[in-house]
C-alpha positions as CSV (number, residue, x, y, z in Angstrom):
1,M,35.6,-91.9,311.3
2,E,37.4,-92.3,308.1
3,K,34.5,-92.7,305.3
4,V,34.6,-96.0,302.4
5,L,32.9,-95.0,299.1
6,M,31.4,-99.3,297.9
7,V,29.9,-100.0,294.1
8,G,27.8,-102.5,293.8
9,T,26.4,-105.5,295.9
10,G,26.7,-107.8,293.7
11,D,27.7,-111.6,295.0
12,V,31.1,-109.8,295.8
13,G,29.6,-106.6,297.4
14,A,27.1,-108.4,299.2
15,H,29.9,-110.7,300.9
16,L,32.0,-107.6,302.0
17,L,29.3,-106.1,303.8
18,E,29.4,-109.1,306.2
19,F,33.3,-108.8,307.0
20,M,33.4,-105.4,307.3
21,A,30.3,-105.9,309.5
22,R,31.8,-108.0,312.1
23,Q,35.3,-106.8,311.6
24,D,36.9,-104.7,314.5
25,H,37.9,-101.9,311.8
26,A,36.3,-98.9,312.4
27,Y,35.1,-96.6,309.1
28,E,31.3,-95.2,307.7
29,V,31.2,-97.0,304.4
30,I,28.4,-95.5,301.7
31,V,26.9,-97.9,300.0
32,G,25.8,-97.0,296.5
33,D,24.5,-99.4,293.9
34,I,22.4,-98.0,291.0
35,D,19.4,-100.4,293.2
36,E,19.1,-98.6,296.0
37,E,16.1,-100.4,297.6
38,K,18.0,-103.7,297.0
39,A,22.0,-101.3,298.7
40,R,19.9,-100.9,302.0
41,L,18.0,-104.3,302.4
42,L,21.5,-105.9,302.6
43,C,22.7,-103.2,304.7
44,N,19.9,-103.6,307.3
45,N,21.0,-107.5,306.7
46,A,24.9,-106.7,307.7
47,V,23.9,-104.6,310.8
48,I,21.8,-106.5,311.7
49,G,23.5,-110.1,312.1
50,A,26.4,-107.7,313.5
51,A,24.1,-107.2,316.1
52,H,25.2,-110.9,317.7
53,H,28.4,-109.9,317.3
54,G,27.8,-107.2,319.4
55,K,28.9,-104.6,316.0
56,N,27.7,-101.5,314.7
57,P,29.1,-100.7,312.2
58,I,27.9,-97.8,310.5
59,F,26.4,-98.7,306.8
60,R,24.2,-95.9,304.6
61,P,23.3,-96.9,300.8
62,V,22.6,-94.6,298.4
63,K,21.9,-94.0,294.9
64,V,24.9,-94.3,292.4
65,D,24.6,-94.7,288.5
66,L,28.4,-95.1,286.7
67,F,27.3,-94.1,283.1
68,D,25.8,-90.2,285.7
69,I,29.7,-89.4,286.2
70,E,28.9,-85.4,287.1
71,G,26.7,-86.5,289.5
72,T,29.2,-89.4,290.9
73,T,31.7,-86.7,290.7
74,E,29.5,-84.5,293.2
75,L,28.5,-87.0,295.2
76,I,32.6,-88.6,295.4
77,Q,33.4,-84.6,296.4
78,K,30.4,-83.7,299.2
79,E,31.8,-87.2,300.5
80,K,35.7,-87.7,300.5
81,P,35.8,-91.3,300.9
82,S,39.8,-92.4,302.0
83,A,38.9,-95.5,299.6
84,V,36.6,-95.7,296.9
85,I,35.1,-99.5,295.8
86,N,34.3,-100.7,292.0
87,L,32.6,-103.3,292.6
88,T,30.6,-103.1,289.9
89,V,30.3,-105.5,286.0
90,M,27.5,-104.4,283.3
91,H,27.8,-108.6,282.1
92,T,29.5,-111.0,285.0
93,W,30.8,-113.9,282.8
94,H,29.4,-116.9,284.2
95,L,26.2,-116.2,282.8
96,I,27.5,-117.6,280.6
97,R,27.7,-121.2,281.6
98,Q,23.1,-120.8,280.8
99,L,24.0,-122.1,277.5
100,P,24.1,-126.2,276.3
101,E,27.8,-127.4,277.6
102,D,29.0,-127.8,274.1
103,V,27.9,-123.5,273.7
104,Y,29.2,-122.8,276.3
105,A,32.2,-124.7,276.3
106,K,33.0,-123.0,272.8
107,I,31.9,-119.8,274.5
108,S,34.5,-120.8,277.7
109,S,37.5,-121.5,275.3
110,A,37.4,-117.4,274.1
111,A,38.8,-117.1,277.1
112,L,37.4,-114.3,280.1
113,G,38.5,-110.9,278.0
114,A,36.8,-111.1,275.2
115,W,34.2,-110.0,277.2
116,L,36.6,-106.8,278.9
117,P,34.4,-103.9,277.6
118,C,31.6,-105.6,279.9
119,Q,34.9,-106.0,282.2
120,L,36.1,-102.6,281.4
121,T,33.3,-100.3,281.4
122,L,31.9,-99.5,284.6
123,P,35.4,-98.7,286.6
124,M,36.6,-96.6,283.9
125,K,33.7,-94.6,285.1
126,L,33.5,-94.5,288.4
127,A,37.7,-93.4,287.7
128,Q,37.0,-90.5,286.1
129,A,35.0,-89.1,288.1
130,L,37.1,-90.3,291.3
131,K,39.9,-88.1,288.9
132,A,37.9,-85.3,287.9
133,S,36.1,-85.2,291.7
134,G,39.9,-84.3,293.2
135,V,38.8,-86.7,295.6
136,K,42.6,-88.2,297.2
137,A,41.2,-91.5,298.1
138,H,42.5,-95.3,296.8
139,Y,40.8,-96.6,294.2
140,I,40.0,-100.1,294.3
141,N,38.8,-102.2,291.6
142,T,37.6,-105.9,292.1
143,S,36.2,-106.4,288.6
144,L,39.1,-108.6,286.8
145,S,41.8,-107.0,287.0
146,C,45.2,-108.5,285.9
147,L,42.7,-106.6,282.5
148,T,40.8,-104.0,283.1
149,N,44.2,-101.8,285.9
150,P,46.6,-102.1,283.0
151,V,43.8,-100.7,280.5
152,L,43.1,-98.2,282.6
153,G,46.6,-97.5,284.0
154,K,47.5,-96.7,279.9
155,I,45.1,-94.4,280.2
156,G,46.1,-92.3,283.7
157,L,44.1,-93.8,285.6
158,A,45.6,-96.9,287.5
159,P,43.9,-98.4,290.4
160,T,45.7,-98.7,293.8
161,I,44.6,-102.3,293.5
162,G,42.5,-105.4,292.2
163,I,41.3,-108.1,294.3
164,G,41.2,-112.0,294.1
165,N,42.6,-113.2,291.2
166,I,46.1,-114.0,292.0
167,D,44.6,-113.1,295.8
168,M,42.8,-116.4,295.6
169,I,45.3,-118.9,293.7
170,Q,48.6,-117.9,296.4
171,P,46.1,-118.9,299.3
172,G,45.3,-121.7,298.1
173,V,48.4,-123.0,296.6
174,R,49.4,-122.3,300.6
175,T,46.6,-124.9,302.0
176,Y,47.3,-126.9,298.8
177,V,51.3,-127.8,299.8
178,A,50.3,-128.0,304.0
179,Q,48.2,-130.8,303.5
180,Q,50.1,-132.1,300.6
181,A,52.7,-132.4,303.7
182,G,50.6,-133.3,306.7
183,I,52.0,-130.0,307.8
184,A,50.5,-126.0,309.8
185,R,49.6,-123.9,306.7
186,S,51.6,-121.3,309.4
187,R,54.5,-123.3,308.4
188,V,54.4,-122.3,304.2
189,E,54.7,-119.7,302.5
190,T,55.1,-118.8,298.5
191,L,56.2,-115.7,296.2
192,Q,54.2,-115.8,293.3
193,V,54.0,-113.8,289.9
194,C,51.0,-115.8,287.9
195,H,48.1,-114.3,285.6
196,H,43.8,-114.3,286.0
197,Q,44.2,-117.6,283.7
198,H,45.7,-119.1,286.0
199,W,42.7,-119.8,288.0
200,V,40.7,-119.6,285.3
201,Y,42.5,-122.7,283.1
202,P,42.0,-125.4,285.7
203,R,37.6,-124.3,286.1
204,E,36.8,-124.0,283.0
205,A,35.5,-125.3,280.0
206,G,38.6,-125.4,276.7
207,Y,40.7,-123.6,278.4
208,L,44.9,-123.2,276.5
209,P,46.9,-124.3,279.4
210,D,50.6,-123.2,279.6
211,A,50.8,-119.8,280.9
212,P,53.9,-118.5,282.3
213,Y,54.4,-118.0,286.2
214,L,56.7,-117.1,288.6
215,M,56.6,-119.5,291.9
216,K,58.8,-119.5,295.2
217,I,57.7,-121.8,298.1
218,M,59.0,-122.3,301.9
219,I,58.6,-124.5,304.0
220,D,59.4,-122.5,307.9
221,K,61.3,-120.3,306.1
222,K,63.9,-122.5,303.7
223,D,63.8,-122.4,299.5
224,V,62.4,-126.0,298.9
225,T,60.2,-124.8,295.4
226,S,62.6,-127.8,293.7
227,D,61.0,-130.7,295.5
228,W,57.9,-129.6,294.4
229,D,56.5,-130.1,290.7
230,T,55.0,-126.0,290.4
231,D,53.0,-127.3,287.6
232,K,50.7,-129.1,289.1
233,I,50.1,-127.2,292.0
234,M,49.3,-124.5,289.9
235,Y,46.5,-126.5,288.2
236,E,45.7,-128.6,291.4
237,A,45.9,-125.6,293.9
238,V,42.2,-123.7,292.3
239,K,41.0,-127.1,292.1
240,L,40.8,-127.4,296.1
241,Y,37.1,-124.2,295.6
242,P,33.8,-125.8,295.2
243,E,32.6,-126.2,291.7
244,G,30.3,-122.3,291.0
245,L,30.4,-119.2,292.5
246,P,31.6,-120.1,296.4
247,F,34.1,-118.6,295.9
248,T,33.1,-115.0,295.8
249,S,33.4,-115.1,298.9
250,V,37.0,-115.3,299.2
251,S,37.1,-113.0,297.4
252,A,35.2,-110.6,299.4
253,S,37.6,-111.2,301.5
254,S,40.9,-110.5,299.4
255,T,39.0,-107.3,299.1
256,L,38.4,-106.8,302.0
257,K,42.1,-107.5,303.4
258,N,43.3,-104.5,300.5
259,L,41.2,-102.6,302.2
260,N,42.0,-102.1,305.8
261,A,45.4,-102.3,304.3
262,L,45.3,-99.7,302.9
263,L,43.2,-97.6,304.9
264,F,45.5,-98.2,308.5
265,D,48.8,-98.4,306.6
266,A,49.5,-101.8,307.5
267,N,52.2,-102.8,305.7
268,L,51.1,-105.6,304.7
269,M,53.2,-108.6,302.5
270,T,50.7,-110.1,300.1
271,H,49.0,-110.8,296.5
272,S,47.1,-109.0,294.7
273,P,46.7,-107.9,290.8
274,G,46.8,-104.6,288.0
275,P,49.3,-102.9,291.9
276,K,49.0,-99.2,290.0
277,G,48.1,-100.6,286.0
278,L,50.3,-103.7,285.7
279,P,49.2,-106.3,284.0
280,G,48.6,-110.1,286.6
281,G,49.9,-110.8,289.6
282,Y,52.1,-109.8,292.9
283,P,52.9,-109.6,295.8
284,V,53.3,-106.5,296.8
285,K,53.5,-104.8,299.6
286,L,50.2,-102.3,301.4
287,N,50.3,-99.2,302.7
288,A,49.3,-96.0,303.3
289,E,51.2,-94.8,300.8
290,G,49.7,-97.0,298.6
291,A,51.1,-100.4,296.9
292,E,54.0,-101.2,296.1
293,V,55.8,-104.4,294.6
294,Y,58.2,-106.7,295.4
295,L,60.2,-108.8,294.7
296,P,62.5,-112.0,295.8
297,S,66.7,-111.2,294.1
298,E,66.4,-113.3,291.4
299,W,62.8,-111.3,289.7
300,T,63.3,-109.1,287.7
301,L,60.0,-107.0,287.3
302,E,60.5,-106.9,284.0
303,Q,60.6,-110.4,284.1
304,A,57.7,-110.7,285.7
305,I,55.6,-108.4,283.7
306,K,56.5,-110.3,280.5
307,V,55.0,-113.9,282.4
308,N,52.5,-111.6,283.1
309,E,51.9,-110.2,279.0
310,K,53.0,-113.3,277.9
311,A,50.0,-114.8,280.1
312,G,47.7,-112.7,279.2
313,Q,47.4,-113.1,275.8
314,L,46.0,-116.9,277.2
315,D,43.4,-115.1,278.8
316,A,42.1,-113.3,275.8
317,I,44.5,-110.3,275.2
318,E,47.6,-110.2,273.1
319,E,47.6,-106.9,273.7
320,I,47.0,-103.2,275.6
321,K,48.9,-100.3,273.5
322,D,50.3,-97.6,275.4
323,D,47.2,-95.5,274.3
324,G,46.1,-98.4,276.3
325,T,44.4,-99.3,272.8
326,V,43.3,-103.4,273.3
327,V,44.0,-105.8,270.5
328,F,42.3,-109.2,271.4
329,A,43.7,-112.5,270.4
330,D,43.1,-114.2,266.8
331,Y,41.6,-117.0,268.9
332,T,39.4,-114.7,271.1
333,Y,37.8,-112.6,267.7
334,D,38.0,-116.2,265.8
335,I,35.3,-117.9,268.7
336,M,33.7,-114.5,269.0
337,K,32.8,-113.5,266.3
338,D,31.7,-117.5,265.5
339,S,30.0,-118.5,268.9
340,L,28.4,-114.7,268.8
341,G,28.3,-113.4,265.9
342,F,30.8,-109.8,267.3
343,D,33.0,-109.2,265.1
344,C,35.9,-106.8,266.9
345,K,39.5,-107.2,266.4
346,S,40.7,-104.7,268.8
347,F,38.6,-101.0,271.0
348,I,39.4,-98.4,272.7
349,P,38.7,-97.9,276.1
350,A,37.0,-95.3,275.2
351,D,35.3,-97.7,272.9
352,S,34.1,-99.5,276.0
353,E,30.9,-99.1,276.4
354,K,29.2,-99.7,272.9
355,L,30.0,-103.2,272.9
356,A,30.0,-104.3,276.5
357,R,25.8,-103.4,275.4
358,E,26.5,-105.2,271.5
359,Q,27.5,-108.5,273.4
360,M,25.2,-108.0,275.8
361,E,22.2,-108.2,272.9
362,R,24.4,-110.9,271.5
363,F,24.7,-113.6,273.9
364,R,20.7,-112.6,275.3
365,E,19.9,-113.5,271.3
366,L,21.8,-117.0,271.7
367,I,20.3,-117.3,275.1
368,E,16.8,-117.1,273.6
369,K,17.4,-119.6,270.4
370,Y,18.4,-121.7,272.6
371,S,15.5,-121.4,275.3
């Protein structure tokens, strides 16, 4: 039986356990977390619930400290998983919702990429451990993969694929079109190139509009794109989701779909962010070989990458240089310096942990100020 190592049992990880426990596919899941007791109890919850469905999943909780790269490397060498999933983050973006509305709105307008050091550090450490282990495994990164995957790609640590982001937007677009047309969603297909920013702008305070994207809409295999206001669709589709964090269950669904497609050589045509370290999201084919971008003949890969790089500039990141250096957009730099006292215009990946801890401390000070 194949093994999967998943690290992190937060919102997405907890949902993922429940979905894994009830599926027909079988593989042993090593469930890692810095808090082994939390992992154990969540595994118990999923396994007990699966009994109602006649399923008997194999979950094995272990303590994993991603700051201990050597220890993580040894675990990977011992277990030899076929796939590794990062479900960790040092500081999740939605914590800023604890702030007063006006403060939240200002910091939110810096865009989620403003917190990239917090999003990048742990998936980078896990990628380093996987590389050092010598084990050949698919690597799925769930942490803001539109932006973290391209940074990791620049330093030779590209994940196989990300999750969510475009894989939240595209199913929403299909659902919106089907609802508006009054037809079954199975009759609607879309091909899309878009960035995480298109998820954020309609849902969070103060975000910049007008990020570029590519979209092709087909009903019963016929191209009907010109019949629709695609800008309206891109805005309204993510509004189908409830406010707050219920969408994390959909993120978990995206993770499981991608995992199974890679493990079981599904040749699945889907949408996902960050394939092989590319910026933003694309139509992709997933199989045992990994992730491959596929585009309609009227779009080029160069065009798609430029669309996502431009959209990334509206999600805080002006540029990711060839050596992995991240350059924040001017508006992001100004807002984070003024609101949080975080004075950083650019950083190299090796400095991400130090900067993440600084961001977290600045945030704690801000919370205390308004508590």
